TORKOL-4160 file (C-alpha; in steps of 0.2 Angstrom, whole numbers, padded with zeros to 4 digits, m for minus):
139
<pt num="1" X="m0029" Y="0001" Z="0160"/>
<pt num="2" X="m0028" Y="m0017" Z="0154"/>
<pt num="3" X="m0045" Y="m0027" Z="0146"/>
<pt num="4" X="m0046" Y="m0043" Z="0152"/>
<pt num="5" X="m0035" Y="m0053" Z="0137"/>
<pt num="6" X="m0022" Y="m0041" Z="0148"/>
<pt num="7" X="m0017" Y="m0031" Z="0131"/>
<pt num="8" X="m0022" Y="m0014" Z="0133"/>
<pt num="9" X="m0034" Y="m0007" Z="0129"/>
<pt num="10" X="m0031" Y="0007" Z="0118"/>
<pt num="11" X="m0018" Y="m0005" Z="0107"/>
<pt num="12" X="m0031" Y="m0017" Z="0103"/>
<pt num="13" X="m0042" Y="m0004" Z="0098"/>
<pt num="14" X="m0031" Y="0005" Z="0087"/>
<pt num="15" X="m0023" Y="m0012" Z="0076"/>
<pt num="16" X="m0029" Y="m0007" Z="0060"/>
<pt num="17" X="m0020" Y="0010" Z="0061"/>
<pt num="18" X="m0006" Y="m0001" Z="0065"/>
<pt num="19" X="m0010" Y="m0013" Z="0052"/>
<pt num="20" X="m0013" Y="0001" Z="0037"/>
<pt num="21" X="0002" Y="0011" Z="0044"/>
<pt num="22" X="0012" Y="m0006" Z="0043"/>
<pt num="23" X="0005" Y="m0011" Z="0025"/>
<pt num="24" X="0008" Y="0007" Z="0018"/>
<pt num="25" X="0024" Y="0010" Z="0021"/>
<pt num="26" X="0030" Y="m0009" Z="0016"/>
<pt num="27" X="0018" Y="m0004" Z="m0002"/>
<pt num="28" X="0031" Y="0010" Z="m0002"/>
<pt num="29" X="0046" Y="0003" Z="m0001"/>
<pt num="30" X="0040" Y="m0010" Z="m0011"/>
<pt num="31" X="0036" Y="0003" Z="m0024"/>
<pt num="32" X="0055" Y="0009" Z="m0025"/>
<pt num="33" X="0060" Y="m0010" Z="m0025"/>
<pt num="34" X="0052" Y="m0011" Z="m0040"/>
<pt num="35" X="0057" Y="0003" Z="m0049"/>
<pt num="36" X="0075" Y="m0003" Z="m0045"/>
<pt num="37" X="0070" Y="m0019" Z="m0054"/>
<pt num="38" X="0064" Y="m0011" Z="m0068"/>
<pt num="39" X="0079" Y="m0002" Z="m0070"/>
<pt num="40" X="0089" Y="m0018" Z="m0069"/>
<pt num="41" X="0081" Y="m0022" Z="m0083"/>
<pt num="42" X="0084" Y="m0010" Z="m0094"/>
<pt num="43" X="0101" Y="m0007" Z="m0090"/>
<pt num="44" X="0104" Y="m0025" Z="m0099"/>
<pt num="45" X="0100" Y="m0041" Z="m0087"/>
<pt num="46" X="0082" Y="m0048" Z="m0095"/>
<pt num="47" X="0081" Y="m0058" Z="m0079"/>
<pt num="48" X="0076" Y="m0045" Z="m0068"/>
<pt num="49" X="0059" Y="m0041" Z="m0079"/>
<pt num="50" X="0056" Y="m0059" Z="m0072"/>
<pt num="51" X="0055" Y="m0054" Z="m0056"/>
<pt num="52" X="0049" Y="m0035" Z="m0059"/>
<pt num="53" X="0031" Y="m0045" Z="m0066"/>
<pt num="54" X="0036" Y="m0057" Z="m0051"/>
<pt num="55" X="0035" Y="m0045" Z="m0038"/>
<pt num="56" X="0021" Y="m0036" Z="m0045"/>
<pt num="57" X="0007" Y="m0050" Z="m0045"/>
<pt num="58" X="0013" Y="m0057" Z="m0028"/>
<pt num="59" X="0020" Y="m0044" Z="m0015"/>
<pt num="60" X="0013" Y="m0027" Z="m0022"/>
<pt num="61" X="m0003" Y="m0036" Z="m0025"/>
<pt num="62" X="m0005" Y="m0041" Z="m0010"/>
<pt num="63" X="0002" Y="m0028" Z="m0001"/>
<pt num="64" X="m0012" Y="m0015" Z="m0008"/>
<pt num="65" X="m0025" Y="m0028" Z="m0005"/>
<pt num="66" X="m0019" Y="m0028" Z="0013"/>
<pt num="67" X="m0017" Y="m0008" Z="0012"/>
<pt num="68" X="m0037" Y="m0009" Z="0009"/>
<pt num="69" X="m0043" Y="m0020" Z="0019"/>
<pt num="70" X="m0036" Y="m0008" Z="0033"/>
<pt num="71" X="m0040" Y="0007" Z="0028"/>
<pt num="72" X="m0059" Y="m0002" Z="0026"/>
<pt num="73" X="m0055" Y="m0008" Z="0046"/>
<pt num="74" X="m0049" Y="0010" Z="0051"/>
<pt num="75" X="m0064" Y="0017" Z="0042"/>
<pt num="76" X="m0078" Y="0004" Z="0048"/>
<pt num="77" X="m0071" Y="m0001" Z="0068"/>
<pt num="78" X="m0061" Y="0012" Z="0071"/>
<pt num="79" X="m0072" Y="0028" Z="0066"/>
<pt num="80" X="m0059" Y="0036" Z="0051"/>
<pt num="81" X="m0063" Y="0045" Z="0041"/>
<pt num="82" X="m0071" Y="0035" Z="0023"/>
<pt num="83" X="m0061" Y="0043" Z="0012"/>
<pt num="84" X="m0043" Y="0034" Z="0015"/>
<pt num="85" X="m0051" Y="0015" Z="0008"/>
<pt num="86" X="m0058" Y="0025" Z="m0006"/>
<pt num="87" X="m0039" Y="0028" Z="m0010"/>
<pt num="88" X="m0034" Y="0011" Z="m0007"/>
<pt num="89" X="m0047" Y="0004" Z="m0016"/>
<pt num="90" X="m0041" Y="0018" Z="m0030"/>
<pt num="91" X="m0022" Y="0009" Z="m0029"/>
<pt num="92" X="m0027" Y="m0008" Z="m0028"/>
<pt num="93" X="m0033" Y="m0005" Z="m0047"/>
<pt num="94" X="m0021" Y="0006" Z="m0052"/>
<pt num="95" X="m0007" Y="m0009" Z="m0048"/>
<pt num="96" X="m0020" Y="m0019" Z="m0058"/>
<pt num="97" X="m0021" Y="m0008" Z="m0072"/>
<pt num="98" X="m0001" Y="m0006" Z="m0069"/>
<pt num="99" X="0002" Y="m0024" Z="m0073"/>
<pt num="100" X="m0007" Y="m0025" Z="m0088"/>
<pt num="101" X="0002" Y="m0010" Z="m0097"/>
<pt num="102" X="0016" Y="m0021" Z="m0092"/>
<pt num="103" X="0010" Y="m0036" Z="m0097"/>
<pt num="104" X="0006" Y="m0027" Z="m0115"/>
<pt num="105" X="0022" Y="m0020" Z="m0116"/>
<pt num="106" X="0013" Y="m0001" Z="m0114"/>
<pt num="107" X="0031" Y="0008" Z="m0106"/>
<pt num="108" X="0022" Y="0023" Z="m0111"/>
<pt num="109" X="0008" Y="0019" Z="m0099"/>
<pt num="110" X="0017" Y="0009" Z="m0087"/>
<pt num="111" X="0029" Y="0024" Z="m0085"/>
<pt num="112" X="0020" Y="0036" Z="m0080"/>
<pt num="113" X="0007" Y="0026" Z="m0071"/>
<pt num="114" X="0022" Y="0019" Z="m0062"/>
<pt num="115" X="0025" Y="0035" Z="m0054"/>
<pt num="116" X="0004" Y="0041" Z="m0050"/>
<pt num="117" X="0006" Y="0022" Z="m0040"/>
<pt num="118" X="0021" Y="0031" Z="m0030"/>
<pt num="119" X="0014" Y="0046" Z="m0027"/>
<pt num="120" X="m0004" Y="0039" Z="m0022"/>
<pt num="121" X="0003" Y="0027" Z="m0010"/>
<pt num="122" X="0017" Y="0040" Z="m0004"/>
<pt num="123" X="m0001" Y="0052" Z="0001"/>
<pt num="124" X="m0010" Y="0035" Z="0009"/>
<pt num="125" X="0006" Y="0032" Z="0019"/>
<pt num="126" X="0009" Y="0051" Z="0024"/>
<pt num="127" X="m0008" Y="0051" Z="0030"/>
<pt num="128" X="m0010" Y="0034" Z="0038"/>
<pt num="129" X="0006" Y="0037" Z="0049"/>
<pt num="130" X="m0001" Y="0056" Z="0056"/>
<pt num="131" X="m0016" Y="0051" Z="0058"/>
<pt num="132" X="m0020" Y="0049" Z="0077"/>
<pt num="133" X="m0039" Y="0044" Z="0077"/>
<pt num="134" X="m0057" Y="0051" Z="0084"/>
<pt num="135" X="m0050" Y="0053" Z="0100"/>
<pt num="136" X="m0033" Y="0058" Z="0099"/>
<pt num="137" X="m0024" Y="0041" Z="0102"/>
<pt num="138" X="m0011" Y="0036" Z="0095"/>
<pt num="139" X="m0010" Y="0018" Z="0087"/>
């Protein structure tokens, strides 16, 4: 069944969930890229530190913000649960803290927090990719 725009009604209602799934998966992948860039820096190529910092400032931050906006849309427009939005906002805060610790060269906090960022990102991604919606629809 299609609405007047020609887009199937099911798909037009679930695009926020598709956006959340996409950004959450991209965020997890980017977190792995961040770890690889850090590892390459540790092996002695200092140029990778600049790439690591730039990726955090541009891509990781943007993905975390878009992920939070998508979680807000899933909650508000799709009437999904509120907690994923809270987790996504927490992820934005963690990414900011991560960048601050990295800029201050406080590796004792930066490295363990990176594991937390990855874990929270994976958990949110797993939820987003398995959530069926209120009426059992799949995005």
